[in-house]
VOGU-3710 file (C-alpha; in Angstrom, 3 decimals, decimal comma):
1> xxxxxxxxxx> -82,103/-25,034/-24,698  -82,280/-27,177/-21,582  -79,046/-28,410/-20,028  -78,540/-32,153/-20,387  -78,362/-34,410/-17,336  -74,681/-35,083/-18,148  -73,803/-31,370/-18,204  -75,778/-30,768/-15,005  -73,803/-33,526/-13,316  -70,490/-32,045/-14,546
11> xxxxxxxxxx> -71,443/-28,608/-13,253  -72,515/-29,969/-9,871  -69,287/-31,976/-9,522  -67,238/-28,885/-10,507  -68,894/-26,773/-7,810  -68,367/-29,484/-5,203  -64,654/-29,825/-6,118  -64,162/-26,033/-5,852  -65,915/-26,016/-2,501  -63,720/-28,844/-1,169
21> xxxxxxxxxx> -60,550/-27,112/-2,444  -61,531/-23,861/-0,737  -62,260/-25,738/2,495  -58,785/-27,307/2,341  -56,841/-24,235/1,201  -58,562/-21,467/3,176  -57,009/-22,411/6,563  -53,575/-22,552/4,868  -53,708/-19,067/3,313  -52,319/-17,227/6,396
31> xxxxxxxxxx> -49,379/-19,647/6,501  -48,723/-19,161/2,777  -48,705/-15,396/3,339  -46,228/-15,782/6,224  -43,926/-17,940/4,086  -43,971/-15,345/1,296  -43,156/-12,539/3,752  -40,266/-14,567/5,211  -38,897/-15,230/1,714  -39,078/-11,512/0,905
41> xxxxxxxxxx> -37,212/-10,669/4,133  -34,530/-13,265/3,357  -34,184/-11,813/-0,145  -33,812/-8,317/1,315  -31,176/-9,470/3,825  -29,227/-11,367/1,163  -29,317/-8,305/-1,065  -27,813/-6,278/1,777  -25,077/-8,865/2,298  -24,265/-8,898/-1,421
51> xxxxxxxxxx> -24,099/-5,110/-1,441  -21,614/-5,206/1,461  -19,607/-7,827/-0,417  -19,606/-5,650/-3,507  -18,165/-2,740/-1,532  -15,475/-4,855/0,177  -14,340/-7,203/-2,619  -10,886/-6,237/-3,942  -10,106/-9,505/-5,736  -10,621/-8,082/-9,236
61> xxxxxxxxxx> -8,801/-4,769/-8,651  -5,337/-3,932/-9,935  -2,758/-2,141/-7,777  -3,661/1,201/-9,334  -7,371/0,586/-8,783  -6,699/-0,382/-5,159  -4,860/2,905/-4,666  -7,844/4,802/-6,101  -10,253/2,867/-3,863  -8,158/3,585/-0,741
71> xxxxxxxxxx> -8,019/7,258/-1,664  -11,806/7,366/-2,149  -12,488/5,533/1,144  -10,412/8,087/3,068  -12,132/10,994/1,337  -15,628/9,521/1,958  -14,841/9,109/5,673  -13,789/12,756/5,835  -16,825/14,022/3,910  -19,202/12,110/6,197
81> xxxxxxxxxx> -17,736/13,517/9,411  -16,528/17,039/8,541  -19,835/18,848/9,042  -21,557/17,406/12,128  -23,407/19,473/14,738  -25,266/18,918/18,011  -27,324/22,102/18,254  -24,537/24,563/17,338  -21,657/22,557/18,769  -19,443/20,914/16,139
91> xxxxxxxxxx> -18,639/17,197/16,497  -16,461/14,774/14,536  -18,398/11,495/14,660  -21,770/10,092/13,622  -24,090/9,958/16,632  -27,637/8,893/15,768  -28,974/6,183/18,072  -30,820/4,574/15,139  -27,911/4,869/12,651  -30,144/6,791/10,253
101> xxxxxxxxxx> -27,035/8,269/8,630  -26,137/4,897/7,083  -28,500/5,285/4,128  -27,601/8,935/3,503  -23,785/8,916/3,500  -21,573/9,318/0,470  -19,767/6,062/-0,415  -16,266/5,631/-1,784  -17,757/4,131/-4,951  -19,821/7,296/-5,547
111> xxxxxxxxxx> -16,587/9,276/-5,606  -14,798/6,739/-7,792  -17,611/6,775/-10,358  -17,744/10,585/-10,370  -13,997/10,711/-11,025  -14,440/8,310/-13,938  -17,240/10,416/-15,433  -15,094/13,547/-15,065  -12,206/11,725/-16,731  -14,295/10,509/-19,652
121> xxxxxxxxxx> -16,288/13,691/-20,157  -13,792/16,426/-19,275  -10,517/14,492/-19,688  -9,501/15,292/-16,097  -6,807/13,055/-14,666  -7,953/10,611/-11,990  -6,096/11,380/-8,777  -6,102/13,233/-5,463  -6,524/16,663/-7,061  -9,692/15,635/-8,929
131> xxxxxxxxxx> -10,983/13,813/-5,849  -10,523/16,946/-3,723  -12,338/19,024/-6,352  -15,310/16,626/-6,359  -15,306/16,349/-2,576  -15,825/20,092/-2,148  -19,288/19,633/-3,656  -20,371/16,681/-1,527  -19,681/17,372/2,140  -22,317/15,578/4,219
141> xxxxxxxxxx> -24,079/17,687/6,868  -25,676/15,950/9,862  -27,482/17,837/12,648  -28,521/16,201/15,928  -30,441/16,976/19,092  -29,843/15,624/22,585  -32,699/13,669/24,064  -32,734/12,852/27,769  -34,098/9,379/28,490  -36,173/9,664/31,674
151> xxxxxxxxxx> -36,465/6,621/33,934  -39,169/6,547/36,631  -39,913/4,128/39,445  -43,426/3,241/40,576  -44,378/4,432/44,070  -47,438/2,921/45,739  -49,079/4,266/48,916  -52,360/2,546/49,591  -54,503/3,060/46,513  -52,418/5,983/45,299
161> xxxxxxxxxx> -49,824/5,342/42,560  -47,150/7,895/41,649  -43,955/7,800/39,573  -40,642/9,081/40,912  -37,887/10,038/38,482  -34,560/8,266/39,009  -32,274/11,145/38,066  -29,135/9,130/38,735  -30,171/6,752/35,910  -30,916/9,480/33,348
171> xxxxxxxxxx> -29,265/8,842/29,990  -28,674/10,937/26,883  -29,251/9,775/23,318  -28,520/11,691/20,136  -31,193/11,808/17,447  -30,682/12,942/13,866  -32,955/15,878/12,995  -31,534/16,946/9,627  -29,173/15,610/6,951  -27,996/17,162/3,704
181> xxxxxxxxxx> -25,885/14,801/1,566  -25,406/13,424/-1,940  -28,664/11,466/-1,377  -30,727/14,561/-0,622  -31,835/17,010/2,078  -33,959/15,349/4,790  -35,566/16,277/8,093  -36,632/13,679/10,678  -39,688/13,465/12,939  -39,928/11,811/16,353
191> xxxxxxxxxx> -42,655/11,063/18,875  -42,329/10,853/22,637  -43,133/7,351/23,914  -43,298/5,811/27,357  -42,492/2,121/27,795  -43,368/0,245/30,987  -41,270/-2,714/32,159  -42,768/-6,209/32,237  -43,170/-6,118/36,026  -44,902/-2,717/35,823
201> xxxxxxxxxx> -42,546/-1,068/38,297  -40,399/1,008/35,925  -41,181/3,185/32,963  -38,887/4,901/30,460  -39,771/7,980/28,415  -37,808/8,927/25,302  -38,148/10,139/21,724  -38,698/7,452/19,081  -38,092/7,819/15,345  -41,293/8,297/13,367
211> xxxxxxxxxx> -40,550/9,296/9,743  -38,300/11,269/7,403  -39,240/14,088/5,051  -37,407/14,917/1,822  -36,829/18,636/1,355  -36,655/19,436/-2,348  -35,602/16,761/-4,853  -33,774/13,497/-4,199  -30,137/13,575/-5,439  -30,581/17,312/-6,080
221> xxxxxxxxxx> -26,965/18,186/-5,295  -25,670/15,361/-7,494  -27,903/16,414/-10,393  -26,758/20,034/-10,104  -23,133/18,908/-10,139  -23,578/16,738/-13,243  -25,417/19,559/-15,009  -22,853/22,261/-14,288  -19,708/20,136/-14,513  -20,558/17,960/-17,508
231> xxxxxxxxxx> -23,216/19,925/-19,406  -25,423/16,829/-19,790  -29,010/16,787/-20,968  -31,747/16,023/-18,412  -32,232/12,390/-19,525  -28,479/11,817/-19,502  -28,210/13,358/-16,026  -30,808/10,929/-14,675  -28,905/8,001/-16,209  -25,591/9,123/-14,700
241> xxxxxxxxxx> -27,271/9,659/-11,312  -28,419/6,029/-11,436  -24,898/4,935/-12,351  -23,319/6,851/-9,442  -25,869/5,740/-6,837  -26,025/2,086/-7,946  -22,242/1,834/-7,866  -22,440/1,357/-4,084  -24,509/-1,818/-4,412  -22,719/-3,610/-7,228
251> xxxxxxxxxx> -25,969/-3,903/-9,213  -26,216/-2,036/-12,491  -29,041/-3,602/-14,539  -29,007/-1,637/-17,822  -27,603/1,513/-16,234  -23,936/1,093/-17,004  -24,644/0,057/-20,574  -26,890/3,086/-21,043  -24,214/5,298/-19,479  -21,731/4,019/-22,052
261> xxxxxxxxxx> -24,311/4,925/-24,697  -24,261/8,480/-23,330  -20,499/8,607/-23,633  -20,612/7,017/-27,093  -23,344/9,475/-28,079  -21,063/12,318/-27,006  -18,494/10,939/-29,501  -15,988/9,982/-26,787  -15,968/6,304/-27,774  -17,290/4,059/-30,480
271> xxxxxxxxxx> -19,018/0,756/-29,733  -16,366/-2,029/-29,658  -18,325/-4,562/-31,765  -19,981/-2,658/-34,636  -23,396/-3,974/-35,576  -23,821/-6,115/-32,443  -25,292/-4,463/-29,359  -27,115/-7,316/-27,611  -25,668/-7,297/-24,075  -25,932/-10,820/-22,676
281> xxxxxxxxxx> -24,364/-10,097/-19,270  -23,828/-6,713/-17,625  -20,851/-5,504/-15,630  -21,407/-6,044/-11,898  -21,777/-8,697/-9,246  -23,496/-11,918/-10,313  -23,601/-15,653/-9,647  -20,853/-17,118/-11,847  -22,490/-19,385/-14,469  -19,839/-22,120/-14,052
291> xxxxxxxxxx> -18,504/-21,952/-10,475  -21,763/-20,743/-8,879  -19,723/-18,220/-6,857  -21,122/-14,715/-6,250  -18,397/-12,428/-7,583  -17,637/-9,423/-9,735  -18,132/-9,875/-13,470  -15,507/-7,408/-14,649  -16,768/-6,902/-18,173  -19,746/-6,623/-20,462
301> xxxxxxxxxx> -20,730/-9,660/-22,552  -22,003/-8,871/-26,043  -23,462/-11,470/-28,414  -21,567/-11,609/-31,743  -20,725/-14,306/-34,326  -17,314/-15,964/-34,448  -14,891/-13,979/-36,594  -16,438/-10,569/-35,907  -13,815/-7,914/-35,186  -13,400/-5,895/-32,021
311> xxxxxxxxxx> -12,496/-2,300/-32,889  -10,602/0,273/-30,827  -13,137/2,364/-28,907  -10,915/5,442/-29,194  -7,460/6,507/-30,368  -4,628/5,129/-28,274  -1,512/2,989/-27,909  -1,622/-0,808/-27,566  -0,019/-1,771/-24,247  -0,708/-5,486/-24,564
321> xxxxxxxxxx> -1,562/-7,792/-27,447  -1,024/-11,398/-26,359  -2,406/-14,295/-24,337  -3,429/-13,066/-20,879  -4,551/-15,875/-18,518  -8,303/-15,996/-17,990  -8,836/-13,373/-20,686  -7,301/-15,605/-23,402  -5,969/-13,662/-26,368  -6,602/-10,053/-25,466
331> xxxxxxxxxx> -5,732/-6,494/-26,436  -5,357/-3,599/-24,005  -5,313/-0,021/-25,323  -4,214/3,051/-23,362  -6,289/6,094/-24,397  -4,554/8,535/-22,074  -5,822/10,368/-18,982  -5,915/7,086/-17,065  -8,432/5,407/-19,417  -7,738/1,963/-20,894
341> xxxxxxxxxx> -9,973/-0,561/-22,647  -9,564/-4,338/-22,690  -10,868/-6,685/-25,414  -10,717/-10,370/-24,487  -11,257/-14,008/-25,528  -10,233/-13,417/-29,147  -8,789/-15,661/-31,844  -6,587/-13,501/-34,071  -4,587/-10,570/-32,715  -4,777/-7,826/-35,374
351> xxxxxxxxxx> -2,340/-5,424/-33,657  0,960/-5,601/-31,772  2,159/-4,116/-28,492  3,192/-0,432/-28,897  1,089/-0,017/-32,080  -0,742/3,294/-32,331  -4,416/2,701/-33,210  -7,285/4,944/-34,231  -10,929/4,831/-33,170  -12,794/2,115/-35,084
361> xxxxxxxxxx> -9,658/0,201/-36,155  -10,031/-3,639/-35,908  -7,800/-5,045/-33,144  -9,024/-8,605/-32,382  -11,437/-11,189/-33,801  -14,156/-12,781/-31,689  -13,582/-16,413/-30,706  -16,734/-17,384/-28,806  -20,328/-16,364/-29,352  -19,988/-13,886/-26,468
371> xxxxxxxxx> -17,138/-11,543/-25,660  -16,553/-8,623/-23,332  -14,608/-5,453/-22,960  -13,707/-3,391/-19,889  -12,748/0,222/-19,168  -10,259/-0,481/-16,400  -10,255/2,989/-14,903  -13,944/2,800/-14,022  -13,761/0,272/-11,197
//
């Protein structure tokens, strides 16, 4: 069937429009690519700033939690500097010229999260004794080499050019050659480079970082610890590894909720809102939906109809059952061993302060469509 004149005209116009668009857009494509790269870099930098904020923000911490954080910071500083060597000589400070240690060190939040997991799984009391026990398994080892930076000056005699070393300007830099930490066991490769000054009269020769090589499995030491200390299954170990490592950034995604599922699956706790498991906002740092401020969201929001009952996640004693500022009507239950749970924004208080409650007992009715609870010992 022959194409009609009208269809031929449409096709010709379509081709011409595409050709014109390509002529207009093609020169702009490199600039579009540059803009996208810049946006990605800005996103990466902002993520780093938020992670730093997450580590430093104490505004949502109680006095007890601040004490735990201080204790963990001091222990992390010790663990990151107790096993440092230049060749065979022991040192007491981080030395790498490129600060490669920064992404391999143990953080205070790693220790805090490990203490919480030990408390929940093995009922060990959170404190200095438990922290020391955990710390023995996570000493960071850093090994360095000295590299002499050679500076040479150009010497010209007629057509002959030579380079004379300026020994009085020789400098020493320390380069990381091996690290073995909670993150994993790594070795580092370098290449010798020579850089000539802009005027061509001076050149500097030194070792420059090239790449890192993982020896064995990432987080191997952490996985071994979780396996031997907590007797977790492989899938549960991977989930808890994510929880420990992500604790240093303030971002949890589904990890913390899944970790609670592990603990609930091990019959330590029951879910606080039976029949409703749709998590509408995770624990962690976020942009506040009302104020627009980037801050810690100190709970987990779960979608549930008005009138639904919160239940006690485990046996315990009610330490508070009343109005509590920003939490509204709330109930706090002490489960022992430093573990408490908080149920907030309720309508009817179903228990009183000092009541003894059992796991699964209703304690508060839901007021809004979303509510949250918090295990206060965790953070």
